[in-house]
Every structure is written in structure tokens, then in C-alpha cells.
N, C-alpha and C positions, 0 to 999 in steps of 0.2 A: 325264590326260596322264601321261607317264612320270615326270616329276619328282614328281608326287603319290604315285606308287607307291614311288619311292625314299624319300620321307619316311615313308610307312607302314612300309616294311621296317625302316628305321633305328629308328623309334619302337618297333616290336614287339621288335626285338633288345635295345634298351636296357631296355625294361620287363622282358623275360624275364631278362636278366642281373641286374638289381637284385633281382627277386623270388626267383630261384633261388639266387643266391650271396650276396645281401645285401651287394653292393659297388657302388661308383660305376662305371657302365659307361664304358669307354674310347670314344674317337671311333670311329664305325663307317664304314669306307670301303666303297664299292661299285664294283666294276670289271666291265668287259665280259668275258665268257668267251671263250676262244680259238675255240670252235666252238658253233654254235647248238644242236647235239645235247646239249651239256653244260648247257643252260639259257641264260638271257640275262644274268644278273648273278651275281656271286660276291663274298663278303666274306672277308678274311683275319683278321677280328677275333679268331678263336679262338687265333691264335698269340700275340697280346698277352695274352689272358686266361690262356693256359697258363703264361706266365711268372709271373703273379700267383698263380694257383691251384696252381702246382707239379704240373701234370698234363700228360699228353700232349695235343697239340692235337686229335687225332682224338677222344679221349675227351671233351674239352670240347665239340667240335662236336656229338657225339651227344647230349650232355645238353642243349645249347642248342636243338637242333632239336626235341627232345621237349618243352622248356619253352615254345616259341613257340606262341602261339595263331594261329588262321587270320588271314591277311592278305588284304584285298580286292585282287584283281588278281593274286594269286600262286597258282599251281596246286599247287605242291609245293616242299619244301626237300629237298636231297639232300647227303649228305656226299661230299666229293671230295678226292682227293689226300691230303696229309699233315695236312689239317685245315681245308680250305676248306668253306664252305657255299655251294652253288649254288642259285639261285632260278629256278624255271621259271614263267614268267608265264602267266596265263590269256589266251591269244592273242586270242580273240574279244572279251574284256573290253577289252583294250588298244586294239584296232581301233575298237570302238564309242566308247570314251571320248575317243580322239583326234579322231574325226570330230565328236563333239558339241562338243569344245573349239574346234576350228577354225571351226565354224559360229557360235559365240558370240563374245563379247568378254571380254577378261580384266578382272578386277577391278583398278581403279587403285590402285597402291600410293601411300602418302603420301610427300611430299618431292620437290620438283621437282629434276631434274637439269639442269644447264647444261653444254652441250657447245659449246666454242669451237673452230671449225676453219676451214680455208682461209687466212684472214688474209694475203691477198696485198698486198704494198706497192702502192698505187694510183699507180704511176708508169709502168707499161707493161703489155703483154699478159701474160696468164697463161701459164705454161709447164708442162711435163710433171710437174715436182715438185709443183706446186700440185694437179694432178689426183690424185696419190696421197694427199695430205693430205685433199682433199675426199672421195674415195672411201672412205677409212678412216673419217673423221668421220661421213659420212652413213650408212654402213652401221651404225656403232655406234649412231647415233640411232635408226635403224629397228628395231634389235634391242631397244633399251631400251623404245621405245614398244610394241613387240609384247609385251614382258614385263609391260606395265601401268604403266610409269613415265611420269609427265608430264615432257616434255623441252622445254627452250628452246634454240634453236640460235642461237649468236652468231658473227658474222664480224667480227673486230676490224679497223678501218680506221686504219692509221698514216698519217694525212694530213698530219702535220707533221714527218715524219722525214727522214733524210738522203737517201733514194732520191727522194722527191718534190722535195726541194731541188735535187738534181742535175739533174733534168729542167727545173726552172725556170731554173737557171743556163744550161742549153742554150738555152732559148727566149730569155732576155734578153741573154746575152753572146755566144753563138755565132751565133744566127740574128737577133739584134737585133729581136725581136718585142715588140710592146706587148701590153697586156691585150686591146685590141680585136682585134689580129691573131690572138691565140690563140683568142679566142671565135669569130672568123670561121672558123678552121681546124676548131674543134669542130663548127660548124654545117654544114660542107661535106660533103654526102652522098658525095662522091667520095673522101673521106679516111677510112681506118680508123684512128681516132685512137690507139687503144692500140698498133697496129703502128708508127705514126709515132713515138710516144714510146719504143718499144723501141729504134729506131735512134738516136734523139736521146740516150738514156741512155748508150749505148755511146760516142757521140761526146763526151759530157761527161766520161766516164772518161778518154778519150784526151787531152782538153783539159787536165785536171788534171795528168796526167803530164808533158805538154809545156810548159804555160804557168803552171800554178798548183799546184806540188807541195805547198804548205802548205795548200791548200784554203781560202784566205782568202775567196773568193767564196761557197763553200759555207757557211762560218760566218756571213757577212753575210746570206745569203739565209735561213738558218735563223732568225736573230734577227728578221728582218722578218716571216717567217711566224708566229712565236710572238707577236709584238707585235700582229698583226692590224690591220685597218682601213687597209690600204695596198694599192697595186696588186700588189705581190709576193704578199701574202697572198691577195688576190682571185684572182690567177692560179693560185696553188697550189690554192685551193678549187675553181676551175673545172676544172683538170686532173684533180685527184684524184677528184672525184665523177663526172666524165664517165667516167673509166676504171673506176670501180666499176660503173657501168651495163654496161660491156662485160664485166667479170668476171662479173656476174650472168647475162648472156646465155650466156657460155661455160659456166658451171657448170650452167645450166638444160639445156644440151644433154646432159649426163650425168646428168640427173634429180636434181640437188642444189638444195635450197632452204634459206632462212634465215628466222629470225624477226626478228632485230635486228642492226643494224650500229652498234656503239658506235664513236665516232670519238675519236681521241686529242686532237684540237683541243678537244673539249668537256670532256675530262678536265682539260686545261690551263685553259680559260677559266672553268670552274666551280670551279676550285681544289680538285679532289679530292686532289691531292698535298699541299696545305697541311693539309687535315684529317688525312690519313694521317701526315704529318710530325709533327704535334703528338702524335698517339697514340704513335708510335714513340719520340719523345723522352721523353714522360711515363713510358713503361714501361721506359726505359733500353735499348730494343732497338737504338738507334743512339747513337753518341757522336761528339763533335768531336775529331778527331785533332790533337794539338798539336805533333807532331814527325814526322820521317821523310818518306818519299815521299808520304804522304797528309796532310801538314800542312794544316790548315784545311779538311779535307774531313769531311763526316759519313759515317761508315762503320758497317757492320754486321759484327759478329764472327760468323763461321760456325763452329758447333760440330758440323758434319756431317762424317762420315768421308769422307776423300778431298779435302777442301777446307780448306787451312790459312790462306790469306791472308784478310785482312779485305776486304770488298767495299765499294767507294765507292758511296754512294747519292746524295749531293749533292757536286758538285765544289767546289773552293776558290773558284771564281768565282760560286757560288750557283746554278748550273744543275743541275737534277735529271737523273740518268742514266735511260736507258731502263727499267732494272729498277725504279727508284723509282716511275715512273708505272705500271708493271705491278703493283707491290704495291698501289697505291691502287685500281687496276682490280679486282684479285682480291678485295680487301676489299669493294668494292661488289658484286661478283657473289655473295659469301657473305652479303650483307645486314649487314655489319659497319662500313660507313663512315658510316652515318646521314646520308647525303646522296644526292640522286638527280639524274638527268638530266631534261631536257625531251625530249619525243618528237614526231616528225613522221612521217607516212607517206612512205616513199621510193619504193616501187614498189607502188601499190595492187593492181595485177593479180596480183602475186606475194605479196601480203600481207606485204611486208617493211617494217619500221619502221627509222628512223635516229634516233640521239640528236641533241639540239640543246642549245645553251647560251643561245640568244637568245629563242626562242619555241617553243611546243609546243601540242599538242592537249590539251584538258582531259580527254578520254576516250581512253584507250589501254590496251592489254593491260598486265598487271602484269609488269614485267621485273625480273630480278635475284632476290636472296633464294634462292639455290640451296642445297639441302641437301647437294649434292655438285657439284663443278665439275671437268670433264675438259678439259684444255687439249691439243688435238691439235697438237703442234709437233714439228719434226724433232729427232733425237737430238743435233744440234749445239747445241741450246738447253738441254741438260740442266742445265748449271751455273746459268744464269739462272733456270730454273724451280725449282731447289733454293733459290736466294736468295729467290724469291717465297714459297715455302712456309715458309722459315725466318722471313720477315717476319711471316707470319700466326701462326706458332708463338710467336715472341718477344713477341707481344702477349697471350699467354696463351690463345689460342684453339686448344687442343690437338685437340679433336674436329673443328673446321673444317679445321685443317691436315691432319688425317688424310684428309679428304675433298677435299683440293686435289690433284688427280692429274695428273701429266704423262703424257699418252698419246703416247709417243715412237715414231718410226719412222725408218728409214734413207732415204737419198736414192735418186732414180731417175736412172739413166744410160741410155745407148743401146747397143745392139749395133752393131758397126762397119757391118753391112749396113744397119741402120735409119738410122744417121747419114748414110751416103752417099745413101740414098734421099731423105732430107730436104735434100740439097744441102750438107752439111757436108764440106769438103775434108779428106781424110785422107792421111796419109803411109803408106808401106809398113809402118812400124813400128806405126802406129795400128791397121792392119787385123788385126794379130796380137793385139791386146789384148782381154781379155774384155769390156770395156765402155769407152765413151767418155764422159767427164764433160763437162758443159756449163757455160758461164759467161755469165749475162745481162749482167754488167758489160762483158764483152768482145764482146758481141753474138753470142756463140756459144750457141745454145740451140734448143730446139724449142718453138715457140708451141703452146699447147694446141689452138687452132682449126685450125692447120695439121695437127697430128697427127690430129685428128678428121676433117678433110676427106679426108686420105689414106686413113684406115680406111674411111670411107664410100664413097669412090670404088672401092676394092678390093672391098668388100662388094657394091656395086652391080653390078659386073661379074659376080661370082659368082652373085648372085640372078637377074640377067637371063638368064644362060646356063642356069640350072637351071629357070627359070620363064618361058619366052618369051611365055606367054599373058597375063602380068600387065601392067597399064598402067604408064606411067612413074611416076605418083604412088604406086602400090602398091609398085613396086620401090624408090623413094626411101625410103618409110616403113620397109620391112623392112630395107633397107640401113642406115638410121640405127639401128634397134634392134639389129641384129647388131654394128655398130661399137661402140655403147655397151656391149653385153654383152661383147664381146671385150676392150675397154679396161678396164672395171671389174673383170672377173674376173682379168685379168692383174695388175692392181694389188693385188688382194686375196689371190691364191692363195699368194704368198710371205709367210713370216712377217714381221712388221713390222720386225724388226731385221736383215733381209737386204737388201743392196743389189740393186736390180732393174736389169737391162739389158734395156730394152724392145726387142722385135723384132716387126715387122709380121707376118711370115710365121707365126711361132709363135703370136701372139695370135689371128689370124684363122683358124687351122686348124679345120676342121670335125670333125676327129678328134683324140683325145688330150685332155689336161687344159686345155680352153679354154672360154670363154664360149659360143661357137657350138655346141660339143658339148652343153653343158647345155641350151641353147635348143632344139636339135634333138630331144633326148630329150623335152622338154615338148611340143613341137609334135607329135611322134609320138603321144604320149598323147592330145592333142586330136584328131588325125586318126583315131584309132581310133573315137572317139565320132562324128565326122563321117561316117565310112564306115558306121557302124551306122545312122545316120539315113537314109543314102542306100540302103543295101541292105535295111533292114527298117523301112520308114516306119511300120509299125504297132507297133513295139517300145515298150513302156511304160517310159520312163526312170525313173519313180518306183520301179520295182522294184529298181533298183541300190542306193539307200540303204536301201530296205526290207529287202533281203537281209541287211543287217548284224544284224537281229534274228531272222533265220531260224535254226532249230535245226540246219540243215545247215552253217552257217558254221564252228562249232567243229570239226566232223568233218573238213571239207575243209582247214582250216588245220592240224589235227593230222597229216593225211596228207601234207602238202607242206612239208617243212622248208625247201626252197630258196625257195618262195614266201613262207613266213612270214619268212624272213630279210630279204627285200626289204621286206615290210610293217613289220617291226620297225625296220629302218633308217629308213624313212619316219617312224615314230612317234617317233623320237628328236629331232625338230626342236626341241622346247622345251628338252630337255636340252642340245643343242648350243648353242642360243642363250644358255643360262645360262653355259656354259663361255666363250663369247665375252665376256660381261660380266665374269666373275670373273677371267679371264686377260688381258683386253684384247687378244684375238687374233682378228681377223676371218678370218684364214686357216683357222681351225678350221671356220667355216661354209662356206668355199669348198671345202675338202677333203671335208666331209660331202656337199655338193651333188653333187660329182663322183662320189663313191662311189655315191650314190643313183642318179644317171643311168646309171652302169655296170650296176648291179643291174637297173634297169628294162630296159635294152637286152638283157640276158641273158634276162629273163623274156619279153620281146616275141618274141625269136627262138626260144625253147624251146617256147612254148605257142601252139597255135592259139586265137585268142580269139574273133573274130567267127564263124569257120567251125566252132567246136567244136559237135559234134552233141548232146552231153549238155546239156540245158537248165540243169541245176543247176550244172554245171561252167562253162558259158559265163557264167552270171550271177555266179558266183564270180570268174572271171577279170576280168570287167568291173568288179566291185566293187574288186578289187585295182588295176586301172588307174586308177579314179577316186580311190582313196585315195592312190596314189603320185604321180599327176600333181598332185593338190592340194598335197601336201607339197613337191614339187619347185618348183611355181609360187610357193609361199610363200617358200621358201628363196631363189629368184631375186629375188623382190621385196625381201627383206631386204637383198640386195646391190645393189638399185637397177637390176635387169636386167628388161626386159620380155620377154614371150614373143611372138614374131612369129606371124602367122597362117599363114605359109608359110616354108620354108627352101630 
């Protein structure tokens, strides 16, 4: 694979530099060349060496090229420009190695990675912002696993927080419902409970504003939930865990799965915070403030740039803040708390487990103890995530703090057209704005299931029009795959620090930078093979992979720079995946897949493939089709996007 060739090139250059000039080699950077005719890779290392050796960069490059020994996968080295070294790869070698690597499995790297994502408050239906979190987190998980890393996916359930308490206030004090009433509502098949709670949450917010501005009922309800073993706590448990089931169903619609649901109630009941509190006090990481606005609070002093104020960890009334519980949870994820949950299956069909504080199965997967932890949480939580990391660092765990990573992203809004299509009333001024922000507390928002339903309905109309011969079941399946592809690609193609204004028309477009465009390219590749089966039933399909070892392949690749450029882009999948991991930027993968789909479309239109009369060329073109469609399908799978059988 290309990354292996990168490693060999860098090693060869470093060895040659050390041997030829007897100096410690500098870091060797490899960049893509502007044009494929100039080779595939280039290094500017000679400019750095020229400063140290007091020679002209071109002279240094000439000496270094002469000093380098042969490199597997590299055909030749060439001096370029003012002192660059360009590398021309062995085209057939690259194609063969990538095919072999894709057919096998990667060696597993040591050290489990924990990725925590989605983390929806279990008080109402999921909304569009949660979809971006889940799409980013799930794509990152898929890329990590494809690279050989073992990954554990956690979805934290804040079942004792303010948002759940507000819904319970709504049930108890606005609707005067008992625990039995709420359970009957949950069991009623005519009620979509997460939607019901969506509306109730907004009503509770309006109730506070009009009747309880000091939120006394919220405080009382929170206390009852934390105490447990009362009707309020049982109601909160029933509401929260019922809505978690709805959330899992919603996320399953976009191909997102989890391994473990850690619950905040279990962190409280198992006294994780007590254990973390003692560690923090013992290390002097927190201290009791004796004066000022934080008098009688336990606070943490932040010595991180940009944050001057001390952070309250335990309030003066003895209650722990949200971030305090999060520090304890982070210590557990890293295997530093020396205390564990009990575990129960939550959804056996989806292989999801949930934490428990009262009873557990003696046999369960090994959870926690991550060598690295990525918390996928929006950028508005940056301060709190800094406090969590600071808590780990203050305990002396420098390496673990380094591997406690906030994977941040910006919010999702709606285009004015999308907002109106979903029934949100807009003013004339709103229609001129670039995006419309939403608020769940005000009841203004886009439920994830509503969004998916609209996308599927629009896709169903398009698929049915294009393919009238398909059955309704086939149309529904394809429409679902297109809708998910449109949504996930739209949520991934923007850099994670960009605010997204979601738009139905843009997302579902079959042309341009969209999920359906990529799916269409992959379907086209599959159709070529299907047409070949139909038009040439005696064709030996084993001859396609066999052609990669044929002596004609290097010749044909050498003659066709444009075809080679398409193959080369396809071969970069592992390199791009590595960039996603190092830069925490899934948009890199999305842009790569779009570029590959474009190149494949050009290849498809430029060359006769099935109708090519020269048998060697036809086999060559088919080999390219197989290679590119494999890479594109793998890239789509890394983004959680399926390839439909028709478009």
C-alpha cells in the first residue's frame, strides 16, 4: 500500500543522508506533485539540507539521488525545480500491492481506542445536530478499525441531568401524570414517545419562564432523581431508557452502532466521583476556596492558555458539577479510576451493553482501559473538555492526558428553504439569512427521523421515476440507501469546524458533490460488470485479477497517464485514511471519494470498455474498473454509505 512506500522512501532518504554526509537527517516530508507527468511524490528535504551543508539545493539533490539505493515500489528519482526530488512509482507494483492489501486484513495495532460519540440527552427525540455528531464519530470509528486499531464505541447517557428532570417536571406538574400513567403512555403503540417528550420539554421550558423562574421544581426533581428509590427516580429511569431505545433505532437508520452505553446514574450510585475526588485532593489538583465568589467550593486552577478563572468542581452545597462527573468518567475510560461498572445487555440484537450499579452479568466484554480516548462533542463544550483533560493532567497522568482528545465540530443549522419545507415558520428577514438556527428548548428544531423521512420520500419519488420496473420494496430499499448516503455525505463533506446549513435539494442532487453522485459512480462500475455478464456469458472473470500479474499491465499503465492518475488516486485510500486519523478531519475522506468518483466518470466516458475490440486493452480497462470500484466502495463504506443495486 502507498503508506508502506512512503515509509520506504523516507527510510531510504534518511539512510542516504546519514551515510553520505555523516549528519542526523532532518524530517522528510512527502508531497503530491502538481502533475502526474512529474511523478507521484516529491520531497523538499534538500532545501533544509542545503542550509546545513551550505550548498545549493540542486547540488544537494543531485548528490542525494546518487547516494540513494533502490527503493521497492519506486521506478526512478528525478531532480526537479530549484532542488526538489520527484519520485516516479512503479505503477504495476502499486496496483498489485493495493489489490492484495484490500483482499487481506490489516495487522491489529496494540492499544484499544475508545471513541465516545452521539451522547444525546435521553429526554426527547434526536435532532439534526445529533446526526452530525454520530456521522463524524461513526466514520472515525470505521477509519480507525480499517487501519487495524481495536475500537470501543461508547454513547454516554446523561439520565440524571437537567434535561431529563425538565421532562419529569412536565409529566408530574403540568400533566399531573403518575408513574403508572407514564408507563402506560410508553406502552401505547399509538404514541411515539420520543416525539411526545419533545413537545413536553418545550412546554416545561415555557412553564419555568411563566410560573417557576427560579426553577425550584427542577432542583427538587433533580434531588429526587439522584436519591433514587422513589417514584420520581423510577419515572426518570423509565422515560430516559425508553427514549434511548428510540435513539438507537434512529441512529441505526444511518448505519450507526455502539458497544456500550455508560449511564450517569451508575457513575453516581457506584460513587465514581468519590474515588476521583479523593485522588484529586490527594494530588492537590483541587483545593477548597475560603473566600470570594467561590467560597466553600472545591475548585481546580486552570493553567491552560486562554482560561484564567478557577473552575468549580464541587459546589458549596456539596453537589458535584457536571464536569466533575466527567473527570471521573474520563479516568475510568483510561483505566485510572481503579473501579468498574457492572454490565447488562441492553439490546442483544444490536450487541449493545449498558452499565449497571445494582446487578450485572458475570461474563461480558472488557470495557474501558483505553490507550487513547476521543470525545466527539461539539465545539461549545471546548472549555469543559479542557477542564476534563486538565483534571487528568493534574493527577500526574501526562501521557494519558495527551491521549485524551476532544474531537470537536460546529453546529448544524438549516437553509431557509429546508426550514420551510419542514414546517418552520419564517419571517421575510429569516428567508434572507444564510442559515436558520434551531432550539429544542423552544420546540423549534428538526427531528432526525422527520429529516430522514423527508429525504427517503424525495429519494423514493426519484428512484420510482427512473426505475418504473422495480417493486415497491426494491424502491424503498434503494431510496433508504440514497437518503442515508445523501445525509451522511452532506454532514461529512464540510470541515468539522464549519457551520452547516442543511438543504434537501443540495443533499439529494445526483450531480455535483453529493452522496448520490458518489453512489451513482459506484453503481456504474457495478453495472459494467453486470453488462459484461449479460453480453459475454462465457467471459472468464478470473482473468481480471489474473491480468494484474500479466507482463502487459506495466506497458499499458505506462502508456496511459490519465488512466494511471485514476488508479493512483484509488490507491491513496490508506494514505487518506491516515490523514483523517492524524488531522481528525473526516472531510478529507469525503473530498477524496468525490475526486475519485469524478475521475472514474471521466474514464468511463473517455474509453470504450466492454466494446473495446483489442482483448488486451479490454482486459486492462476492466482491471481498472474493478480496482477503482473496489476503492470507491471501500471509501463509501468508511463513511457509512451503502452502494445501491440501482440508481
